[in-house]
C-alpha positions as CSV (number, residue, x, y, z in Angstrom):
1,X,141.9,-46.6,109.7
2,X,142.6,-42.9,109.6
3,X,139.6,-40.7,110.2
4,X,139.5,-37.5,108.2
5,X,139.0,-34.3,110.1
6,X,136.8,-31.6,108.5
7,X,138.6,-28.3,108.1
8,X,137.3,-25.4,110.1
9,X,135.4,-22.6,108.5
10,X,138.4,-20.4,108.9
11,X,140.7,-22.9,107.1
12,X,138.2,-23.2,104.3
13,X,138.1,-19.4,104.0
14,X,141.9,-19.1,103.9
15,X,142.1,-22.0,101.3
16,X,139.4,-20.4,99.2
17,X,141.2,-17.1,99.3
18,X,144.3,-18.7,98.0
19,X,142.3,-20.1,95.0
20,X,141.5,-23.6,96.2
21,X,138.4,-24.6,94.3
22,X,137.7,-27.7,96.4
23,X,137.8,-25.5,99.5
24,X,135.2,-23.2,97.9
25,X,133.0,-26.1,97.1
26,X,133.2,-27.4,100.7
27,X,132.5,-23.9,102.0
28,X,129.4,-23.6,99.8
29,X,128.2,-27.1,100.8
30,X,128.7,-26.3,104.5
31,X,126.8,-23.0,104.3
32,X,124.1,-23.8,101.7
33,X,121.5,-25.1,104.2
34,X,121.7,-22.0,106.4
35,X,121.7,-19.6,103.5
36,X,118.9,-21.4,101.8
37,X,116.8,-21.4,105.0
38,X,117.5,-17.7,105.6
39,X,116.5,-16.7,102.1
40,X,113.5,-18.9,102.2
41,X,112.2,-17.3,105.4
42,X,113.0,-13.8,104.3
43,X,111.7,-14.0,100.7
44,X,109.2,-16.9,100.7
45,X,109.2,-16.9,96.9
46,X,110.8,-20.0,95.4
47,X,112.4,-18.5,92.4
48,X,113.6,-15.5,94.4
49,X,115.0,-17.8,97.0
50,X,117.0,-19.8,94.4
51,X,118.3,-16.7,92.8
52,X,119.2,-15.1,96.2
53,X,121.2,-18.2,97.3
54,X,123.1,-18.3,94.0
55,X,123.8,-14.5,94.2
56,X,124.9,-14.9,97.8
57,X,127.6,-17.4,97.0
58,X,128.8,-15.3,94.0
59,X,129.1,-12.4,96.3
60,X,130.9,-14.4,99.0
61,X,133.5,-15.5,96.5
62,X,133.7,-12.1,94.8
63,X,134.3,-10.3,98.1
64,X,136.5,-13.0,99.7
65,X,139.5,-10.7,99.7
66,X,137.5,-8.4,102.0
67,X,137.2,-11.1,104.7
68,X,138.9,-9.7,107.7
69,X,139.6,-13.0,109.6
70,X,136.5,-12.8,111.8
71,X,134.4,-16.0,112.1
72,X,133.1,-16.8,108.6
73,X,129.5,-17.8,109.6
74,X,128.3,-14.3,110.6
75,X,130.2,-12.7,107.7
76,X,128.6,-15.0,105.1
77,X,125.1,-14.8,106.7
78,X,125.4,-11.0,106.7
79,X,126.1,-11.1,102.9
80,X,123.0,-13.4,102.5
81,X,120.8,-11.2,104.7
82,X,121.8,-8.0,102.9
83,X,121.1,-9.7,99.5
84,X,117.6,-10.7,100.7
85,X,116.8,-7.3,102.0
86,X,117.9,-5.8,98.6
87,X,115.8,-8.2,96.6
88,X,112.9,-7.6,98.9
89,X,113.2,-3.8,98.4
90,X,113.6,-4.2,94.6
91,X,110.5,-6.4,94.4
92,X,108.5,-3.9,96.4
93,X,108.2,-6.4,99.2
94,X,107.8,-9.9,97.6
95,X,104.5,-11.6,98.5
96,X,104.9,-14.3,101.0
97,X,103.7,-17.7,99.9
98,X,103.6,-21.1,101.4
99,X,105.4,-23.8,99.4
100,X,102.7,-26.5,99.3
101,X,103.3,-29.1,96.6
102,X,106.6,-27.6,95.5
103,X,109.6,-29.9,95.4
104,X,111.9,-29.3,98.3
105,X,115.3,-27.9,97.4
106,X,118.2,-30.4,97.8
107,X,119.6,-28.5,100.7
108,X,116.3,-28.8,102.5
109,X,115.9,-32.6,102.3
110,X,116.6,-33.0,105.9
111,X,113.5,-31.0,106.8
112,X,110.1,-32.5,107.0
113,X,108.0,-32.4,103.9
114,X,104.8,-31.8,105.9
115,X,104.5,-28.6,107.9
116,X,102.3,-28.8,110.9
117,X,99.3,-26.4,111.4
118,X,101.3,-24.4,113.9
119,X,104.3,-24.0,111.6
120,X,102.0,-22.7,108.8
121,X,100.4,-20.3,111.3
122,X,103.9,-19.1,112.4
123,X,104.9,-18.6,108.7
124,X,101.7,-16.6,108.1
125,X,102.2,-14.5,111.2
126,X,105.8,-13.8,110.3
127,X,104.6,-12.6,106.9
128,X,102.4,-10.0,108.6
129,X,104.8,-8.4,111.1
130,X,107.2,-5.6,110.4
131,X,110.1,-6.8,108.2
132,X,112.8,-5.8,110.8
133,X,111.0,-7.8,113.5
134,X,110.6,-10.8,111.2
135,X,114.3,-10.6,110.1
136,X,115.6,-10.5,113.7
137,X,113.3,-13.4,114.8
138,X,114.5,-15.5,111.8
139,X,118.1,-14.8,112.4
140,X,117.9,-15.6,116.1
141,X,115.4,-18.5,116.3
142,X,115.8,-20.2,113.0
143,X,119.6,-19.6,112.4
144,X,120.6,-19.4,116.0
145,X,122.5,-16.1,115.7
146,X,123.4,-14.2,118.8
147,X,121.8,-10.8,119.4
148,X,125.2,-9.3,119.0
149,X,125.6,-10.9,115.5
150,X,122.0,-9.8,114.6
151,X,123.0,-6.2,115.4
152,X,126.0,-6.4,113.2
153,X,124.2,-8.2,110.3
154,X,121.3,-5.7,110.4
155,X,123.6,-2.7,110.9
156,X,121.8,-1.4,114.0
157,X,122.8,-0.8,117.7
158,X,122.6,-3.8,120.0
159,X,119.7,-2.2,121.9
160,X,117.7,-1.9,118.6
161,X,118.3,-5.6,117.8
162,X,117.1,-6.6,121.3
163,X,114.0,-4.3,120.9
164,X,113.2,-5.8,117.5
165,X,113.4,-9.3,118.9
166,X,111.3,-8.5,121.9
167,X,108.6,-6.6,119.8
168,X,108.7,-9.3,117.1
169,X,108.1,-12.1,119.7
170,X,105.2,-10.1,121.2
171,X,103.7,-9.3,117.8
172,X,104.0,-13.0,116.7
173,X,102.5,-14.2,120.0
174,X,99.6,-11.9,119.7
175,X,98.8,-13.0,116.1
176,X,99.1,-16.7,117.1
177,X,96.9,-16.0,120.2
178,X,94.3,-14.2,118.1
179,X,94.1,-17.2,115.7
180,X,93.7,-19.7,118.6
181,X,97.1,-21.3,118.1
182,X,98.5,-20.3,121.6
183,X,96.8,-19.2,124.8
184,X,97.7,-16.9,127.6
185,X,100.6,-14.6,128.0
186,X,103.9,-15.0,126.3
187,X,106.0,-17.6,128.3
188,X,109.0,-16.2,130.1
189,X,111.5,-18.5,128.3
190,X,110.2,-17.1,125.0
191,X,110.7,-13.5,126.1
192,X,114.3,-14.0,127.3
193,X,117.3,-13.9,124.9
194,X,119.7,-16.8,124.8
């Protein structure tokens, strides 16, 4: 029996660039969970999230000819991040809401339907800190982006991205501490970048 090997992101990008519709579909399937998660954390409004995800993929395929051969994941997530920032600005800062009782999007089926009290407190705390701190934290801790990729995606110097992560962690910790969800000083491993 011959096992099929999944094509790399780069291969899918090249095939999509040449007009391969199946490659585009595979690329969208591969990145849908990350883009949905990013939009959900940055926008926190169900209808805005769905629209943003759809617009992100439209832009990815519209601007495919601009792809310069770098790793596709940061390139695609930068498009998604920029679209979320634009939507947030256009909406005058979309109100952050929890999603209780709403059906989970297909791409999110792997996530738990029930958020813990701490997860709800974190979501609430994220909604109350400066947007650039929140964005840096989500990109780093939710999507696993490197500090270097965050700097590129947010169009800021590396030092600024590190500062935003540090200040965001501190602000988040202080809010969680004030609400009784954590105690003491911020742990060393939380302060350090990966």
